[in-house]
C-alpha positions as CSV (number, residue, x, y, z in Angstrom):
1,M,-20.6,-12.4,-10.2
2,P,-18.3,-9.8,-11.2
3,I,-14.7,-9.0,-9.5
4,A,-14.4,-6.2,-7.4
5,P,-12.6,-3.2,-8.9
6,N,-9.8,-1.9,-8.1
7,L,-9.9,1.7,-7.5
8,A,-6.1,2.5,-6.5
9,R,-4.9,1.0,-9.5
10,R,-7.7,2.8,-11.7
11,R,-6.1,6.4,-10.2
12,L,-2.5,4.9,-11.0
13,E,-3.5,4.0,-14.5
14,A,-4.7,7.3,-15.2
15,G,-1.8,8.9,-13.9
16,E,-3.4,9.7,-11.0
17,L,-2.6,10.6,-7.0
18,A,-4.0,7.1,-5.0
19,L,-4.2,8.1,-1.7
20,G,-4.0,5.6,1.1
21,F,-6.3,5.7,4.6
22,G,-3.9,4.2,7.3
23,V,-5.4,1.3,9.1
24,H,-3.6,1.2,12.5
25,H,-5.8,1.4,16.0
26,L,-9.3,1.1,14.1
27,R,-11.2,-2.4,14.2
28,T,-14.5,-1.7,12.5
29,P,-15.9,-2.9,9.1
30,A,-17.0,1.1,9.3
31,V,-13.6,2.6,8.5
32,G,-13.8,2.0,4.4
33,M,-16.9,3.9,4.5
34,I,-15.3,6.8,7.3
35,A,-11.7,6.8,4.4
36,A,-13.8,6.7,1.4
37,A,-16.3,9.7,2.5
38,S,-12.8,11.6,3.1
39,G,-11.5,11.8,-0.2
40,F,-9.3,8.3,0.3
41,D,-9.1,5.9,-2.4
42,W,-7.3,2.7,-0.5
43,L,-7.0,1.4,2.5
44,F,-3.7,0.8,4.3
45,I,-4.2,-1.9,6.5
46,D,-1.4,-2.1,8.5
47,M,-0.4,-5.8,10.2
48,E,3.3,-4.8,10.2
49,H,3.2,-2.0,13.0
50,G,-0.8,-2.2,13.9
51,A,-1.3,-5.7,16.3
52,M,-4.6,-6.6,14.9
53,S,-4.9,-10.2,13.1
54,V,-5.7,-11.8,9.9
55,D,-9.3,-11.6,11.1
56,D,-9.5,-8.3,11.9
57,A,-7.9,-7.5,8.9
58,T,-10.1,-9.1,6.4
59,R,-13.3,-8.0,8.1
60,M,-12.3,-4.8,7.2
61,A,-11.3,-5.4,3.2
62,M,-14.0,-7.4,3.1
63,A,-16.8,-4.2,4.2
64,A,-14.6,-2.4,2.1
65,L,-15.0,-4.0,-0.8
66,S,-18.7,-2.4,-1.4
67,Q,-17.8,1.2,0.1
68,G,-15.9,2.9,-2.7
69,V,-12.6,2.1,-1.2
70,T,-10.1,-0.7,-1.9
71,P,-8.5,-2.4,0.8
72,I,-4.6,-3.6,0.4
73,V,-2.9,-5.0,3.2
74,R,0.6,-4.6,4.6
75,V,2.3,-7.8,5.8
76,C,5.7,-8.7,7.7
77,K,8.2,-10.0,5.1
78,D,8.7,-13.1,7.0
79,A,4.6,-13.5,6.9
80,L,4.0,-13.5,3.5
81,F,1.4,-16.1,4.0
82,E,-0.5,-13.6,5.9
83,G,-0.8,-11.7,2.9
84,T,-2.3,-14.8,0.8
85,R,-4.9,-15.8,3.4
86,C,-5.5,-11.5,2.7
87,L,-6.2,-11.6,-0.7
88,D,-8.4,-14.8,-0.3
89,N,-10.6,-13.0,2.1
90,G,-11.2,-9.6,0.3
91,A,-7.7,-7.6,0.0
92,M,-7.1,-6.6,-3.4
93,G,-3.2,-5.5,-2.7
94,V,-0.1,-6.2,-0.8
95,V,2.8,-4.3,0.5
96,V,5.7,-5.9,2.1
97,P,8.3,-3.9,3.8
98,H,12.4,-4.2,4.1
99,V,12.8,-5.7,0.2
100,D,16.2,-5.1,-0.2
101,T,17.0,-7.3,-3.5
102,A,15.6,-8.2,-7.0
103,E,15.4,-11.9,-4.9
104,E,13.6,-10.5,-2.2
105,A,10.7,-8.7,-4.7
106,A,10.5,-12.1,-7.1
107,A,9.5,-14.2,-3.7
108,V,6.9,-11.8,-3.0
109,V,5.6,-12.3,-6.4
110,R,5.5,-15.6,-6.7
111,A,3.8,-15.5,-3.4
112,F,1.0,-13.4,-4.3
113,R,0.2,-14.2,-8.2
114,Y,-0.7,-17.3,-9.3
115,P,0.6,-19.3,-12.2
116,P,2.1,-19.1,-14.6
117,L,3.4,-15.8,-12.9
118,G,3.7,-16.8,-9.3
119,E,2.8,-20.1,-6.8
120,R,-0.3,-18.9,-5.0
121,S,-2.7,-21.4,-4.2
122,W,-6.2,-21.4,-5.3
123,G,-8.1,-21.5,-2.0
124,G,-11.6,-21.5,-3.7
125,P,-13.8,-18.2,-4.7
126,P,-11.9,-15.7,-3.0
127,A,-14.1,-12.7,-1.5
128,Q,-13.6,-10.1,-4.5
129,Y,-15.9,-12.6,-6.5
130,G,-18.3,-12.9,-3.6
131,F,-17.2,-16.4,-3.4
132,V,-19.2,-17.0,-6.8
133,V,-16.9,-17.8,-9.8
134,A,-18.0,-19.7,-12.6
135,D,-14.4,-20.1,-14.3
136,T,-11.5,-20.6,-12.4
137,A,-8.7,-20.0,-14.7
138,A,-10.3,-16.7,-16.1
139,A,-10.7,-15.4,-12.6
140,Q,-6.9,-16.4,-11.5
141,R,-5.6,-14.3,-14.9
142,E,-8.2,-11.3,-14.0
143,L,-7.1,-11.4,-10.3
144,N,-3.2,-11.7,-11.5
145,A,-3.8,-8.3,-13.0
146,E,-5.8,-6.4,-10.6
147,I,-3.9,-7.0,-7.4
148,L,-1.9,-4.8,-6.7
149,V,1.7,-5.9,-5.0
150,C,3.7,-3.2,-3.4
151,V,7.8,-3.6,-1.9
152,M,9.1,-0.9,0.3
153,I,12.9,0.7,-0.2
154,E,13.5,1.4,3.0
155,T,17.7,0.8,2.8
156,P,20.3,2.5,1.2
157,E,20.7,-1.4,-0.5
158,A,17.0,-1.0,-1.7
159,V,18.1,2.0,-3.2
160,A,21.0,0.8,-4.6
161,N,18.9,-2.0,-6.4
162,A,15.9,-0.1,-7.3
163,D,16.2,-1.0,-11.0
164,A,16.9,-4.6,-10.8
165,I,14.1,-4.2,-8.4
166,A,11.6,-2.4,-10.7
167,A,12.6,-5.1,-13.2
168,V,11.2,-7.9,-11.7
169,P,7.9,-8.9,-13.7
170,G,4.5,-9.1,-11.1
171,V,5.6,-6.1,-9.2
172,D,3.2,-3.0,-9.5
173,S,4.7,-0.6,-6.9
174,L,7.8,0.4,-5.3
175,M,6.8,2.5,-2.4
176,I,9.5,4.6,-0.2
177,G,10.0,4.0,3.3
178,T,10.8,7.3,4.4
179,S,10.9,7.0,8.0
180,D,13.0,3.7,7.5
181,L,15.2,5.2,4.6
182,T,16.4,7.7,7.2
183,A,17.2,6.1,9.9
184,S,18.9,3.5,8.4
185,M,21.1,6.4,6.2
186,G,21.7,8.0,10.1
187,I,19.5,11.4,9.6
188,A,16.8,9.6,10.9
189,G,13.5,11.9,10.4
190,Q,15.1,14.5,7.6
191,I,13.1,13.7,5.2
192,G,13.8,16.4,2.9
193,H,17.9,15.7,3.0
194,P,19.9,15.7,-0.2
195,D,21.0,12.1,0.4
196,V,16.8,10.7,0.6
197,R,16.1,13.4,-2.6
198,A,18.6,11.4,-4.1
199,A,17.2,7.7,-3.2
200,Y,13.6,9.5,-4.5
201,A,15.1,10.6,-7.9
202,K,17.1,6.9,-8.5
203,V,13.6,5.1,-7.7
204,A,11.6,7.3,-9.5
205,A,14.3,6.9,-12.7
206,A,13.7,2.9,-12.2
207,C,10.2,3.3,-11.9
208,K,9.5,4.9,-15.1
209,A,12.4,2.7,-16.6
210,H,10.0,0.0,-16.3
211,G,6.6,1.1,-16.0
212,K,6.2,0.8,-12.0
213,H,4.4,3.1,-10.0
214,M,6.2,5.0,-7.3
215,G,5.0,5.2,-3.6
216,M,5.7,7.2,-0.9
217,G,5.3,6.1,2.9
218,G,6.3,8.5,5.7
219,V,6.1,12.3,4.3
220,Y,2.8,13.9,5.2
221,D,4.5,17.7,5.1
222,E,3.7,20.1,3.1
223,T,7.3,21.4,1.9
224,V,8.7,18.3,0.9
225,A,5.8,15.9,-0.5
226,P,4.9,18.1,-3.2
227,D,8.5,17.5,-4.2
228,Y,8.6,13.9,-4.3
229,I,5.4,14.0,-6.0
230,A,6.2,16.0,-9.0
231,L,10.1,13.2,-9.3
232,G,6.1,10.8,-10.3
233,A,5.4,9.2,-6.4
234,R,1.4,8.3,-6.8
235,F,0.5,5.7,-5.1
236,L,0.7,7.7,-1.3
237,L,0.3,6.5,2.5
238,S,-1.4,10.1,3.4
239,G,-1.3,9.0,7.0
240,S,-2.5,7.2,9.7
241,D,-5.7,6.8,11.3
242,H,-4.2,8.0,15.0
243,A,-2.9,11.0,13.7
244,F,-5.8,12.0,11.6
245,L,-7.8,11.6,15.3
246,M,-5.6,13.9,16.9
247,A,-5.4,16.5,14.2
248,G,-9.4,16.8,14.2
249,G,-9.8,16.0,17.5
250,G,-7.0,18.8,18.7
251,A,-8.3,21.2,16.2
252,R,-11.9,21.2,18.1
253,A,-10.3,20.8,21.2
254,R,-8.6,24.2,20.9
255,F,-11.7,26.0,19.1
256,L,-13.6,24.9,21.9
257,R,-11.6,26.3,24.6
258,G,-10.8,29.1,22.8
259,L,-14.6,30.0,23.2
260,Q,-14.4,30.4,26.8
261,A,-14.4,34.0,28.1
């Protein structure tokens, strides 16, 4: 069976925006359908801040493989083993937060790439092939090329090391976690601050120099987001399920209440 396509990667390779639908509270296999129908390219299944298990994440990931949206999980930096289990069971990519150095980025690559690029263990034919693989070596090469590995830049140290992190083979994307970056800078929430803009410019230059895709999280407004997209941000966390529900639900409630004389 052919591998499921990584739609987020296809977007990025074409120089287009790859829009992520954050999954924080939802636990339904229908979430992929909802995201695809809403115009998103990938699921950001959040195991760092969402209170979900590997079982929850992989149920959504497996379903998404045939729903027209690519499942990608975020795992905690000290729980990379959860990422490998998700990759075996449907995920097409992994995002790792709080990566500050090239050495930490290299550890991420070792965990999620098969040899010779990394040390990922083969647990048998994975879900991305419908559990049917005729040539193990060929499948491992294809998965190494197709799985998207993203590390998050969330501190001044990480920004300072952006060029070295971007130079690590096997890293596809550097995503700026803007909320945590502003907090670590002592300017929490000031996403348009000159220091944050300078950080985006530095990471953008590192990504361009090493052929990596810049990602953006924590910026959802209509004022600052265009500026960072203009710098080259393409792998975008566009918002989370609860924010979308509250925005849509709030708009509907205001509309209906406004109909009462």
